[in-house]
C-alpha positions in Angstrom: 12.8 55.1 50.9 12.6 55.8 54.6 9.4 57.7 54.1 8.0 54.9 52.0 8.8 52.4 54.8 7.3 54.6 57.5 4.1 55.0 55.5 3.9 51.3 54.8 4.3 50.6 58.5 1.5 53.0 59.3 -0.9 51.4 56.8 -2.5 49.1 59.5 -3.2 52.1 61.7 -5.0 54.2 59.1 -8.6 54.9 59.8 -10.8 53.3 57.1 -12.6 55.4 54.5 -11.3 58.6 53.1 -8.1 58.6 55.2 -7.2 55.1 54.0 -7.8 56.1 50.4 -5.6 59.2 50.8 -2.9 57.2 52.5 -2.8 54.6 49.6 -2.6 57.4 47.0 0.3 59.0 48.8 2.1 55.6 48.8 1.4 55.1 45.1 2.7 58.6 44.3 5.8 58.0 46.4 6.4 54.6 44.7 6.2 56.3 41.3 8.6 59.0 42.3 11.1 56.5 43.7 10.9 54.5 40.4 11.7 57.7 38.4 14.6 58.5 40.7 16.0 54.9 40.4 15.7 55.0 36.6 17.5 58.4 36.5 20.3 57.0 38.8 20.7 53.8 36.7 20.8 55.9 33.5 23.5 58.2 34.9 25.6 55.2 36.0 25.3 53.6 32.5 26.0 56.9 30.8 29.2 57.7 32.7 32.0 55.3 31.8 33.8 55.5 35.1 30.6 54.8 37.0 29.7 52.0 34.6 33.0 50.3 35.2 32.7 50.6 38.9 29.2 49.3 38.8 30.3 46.3 36.8 33.0 45.5 39.3 30.7 45.8 42.3 27.9 43.8 40.7 30.3 41.0 40.0 30.4 40.2 43.7 27.9 37.5 44.6 25.1 39.0 46.7 25.5 42.6 45.4 23.2 44.1 42.7 22.4 47.3 40.9 21.0 49.2 43.9 24.1 48.4 46.0 26.5 49.5 43.3 24.6 52.8 42.9 24.8 53.3 46.6 28.5 52.7 46.8 29.2 54.8 43.7 27.4 57.7 45.1 28.2 57.2 48.8 31.8 56.0 48.6 33.5 57.5 45.5 36.9 57.2 47.2 36.8 53.4 47.0 39.8 52.2 45.1 41.7 55.4 45.8 42.3 55.1 49.5 43.8 52.6 52.0 41.6 49.8 53.4 41.6 51.4 56.8 40.3 54.7 55.4 37.7 52.9 53.3 36.4 51.0 56.3 36.4 54.3 58.4 34.5 56.2 55.6 31.7 53.6 55.7 31.8 53.5 59.5 32.6 49.8 59.9 36.1 50.2 61.3 36.4 49.1 65.0 37.6 51.8 67.4 38.9 50.9 70.8 37.7 52.1 74.2 41.0 51.7 76.1 42.3 53.8 78.9 45.4 53.1 80.8 45.5 49.4 81.6 41.8 48.9 80.9 40.9 47.4 77.6 37.4 48.2 76.6 35.2 46.8 73.8 35.7 47.8 70.2 32.8 49.7 68.6 32.1 51.0 65.1 31.4 54.7 64.9 31.4 57.6 62.5 31.5 57.2 58.8 28.6 57.6 56.4 25.7 56.1 58.2 23.4 56.1 55.2 25.9 54.1 53.2 26.4 51.7 56.1 22.6 51.3 56.5 22.1 50.7 52.8 24.9 48.1 52.8 23.5 46.2 55.8 20.9 44.0 54.0 22.9 43.2 50.9 25.8 42.2 53.1 23.4 40.1 55.2 22.3 38.2 52.1 25.8 37.8 50.8 27.2 36.7 54.2 24.5 34.1 54.9 23.5 32.8 51.5 25.1 34.1 48.2 28.8 34.8 48.7 30.9 31.7 49.6 33.8 33.8 50.8 31.8 36.0 53.1 29.6 33.0 54.2 32.7 31.1 55.3 34.0 34.1 57.2 30.6 34.7 58.8 30.3 31.1 59.9 33.8 31.1 61.2 33.1 34.2 63.4 29.8 32.7 64.7 31.7 29.5 65.6 34.2 31.6 67.5 31.3 32.9 69.6 30.7 36.3 68.0 27.2 37.7 68.1 25.5 37.6 64.7 25.4 41.4 64.3 29.1 41.7 65.3 30.0 39.0 62.7 27.9 40.8 60.1 29.6 44.1 60.6 33.0 42.3 60.4 31.7 40.9 57.1 30.8 44.4 55.9 34.3 45.5 56.7 35.8 42.6 54.8 33.5 43.3 51.9 34.5 47.0 51.8 38.2 46.0 51.8 37.6 43.5 49.1 35.7 46.0 47.0 38.4 48.7 47.6 41.0 46.3 46.3 39.0 45.2 43.3 38.2 48.7 42.2 41.8 49.8 42.7 43.0 46.9 40.5 40.1 47.2 38.1 39.2 43.5 38.5 36.0 41.7 38.8 35.1 39.1 41.5 37.3 36.0 41.6 36.8 33.9 44.7 40.1 32.0 44.2 42.3 35.1 44.1 43.5 36.3 47.5 42.7 39.8 48.4 45.7 41.7 49.6 45.1 44.7 51.8 46.5 48.0 50.5 48.9 50.0 52.7 
């Protein structure tokens, strides 16, 4: 997907003629290969009962779809089996302090599985700003408190991971009225 994005971004800089034709053929071939891979991934998820159950739970969350469930199944198989702190750290959305002595520094996210965090960013953006009423309320609350939009979005990602961790552990689908209790 990264390669496809890079090639699409380079399209406007390709010299016309034979180079442009070759560039578009590479993009078409890459798109076909990506479609084959996605079909194989979706088939594997549907064919494996444990994966299908996890996918159903993840996709029940407003704002998350098939690609996000496949990403989380492959990239965070520990969801539902670990504590919320560990789940957030695995994805790389747990805040770490920068304190020393009496100085209290800013909190930053670090570590974790960057490719999962990067893949979760846009689905969480859509969920937190449009599709998911729980995350949208939380996002707006953080913005009203003066948090930067990206900081608020990462906090929403952390909250989403914790919610998903609890849902998968309980084997429950999305229910916005049910409170989500953190695991120990």
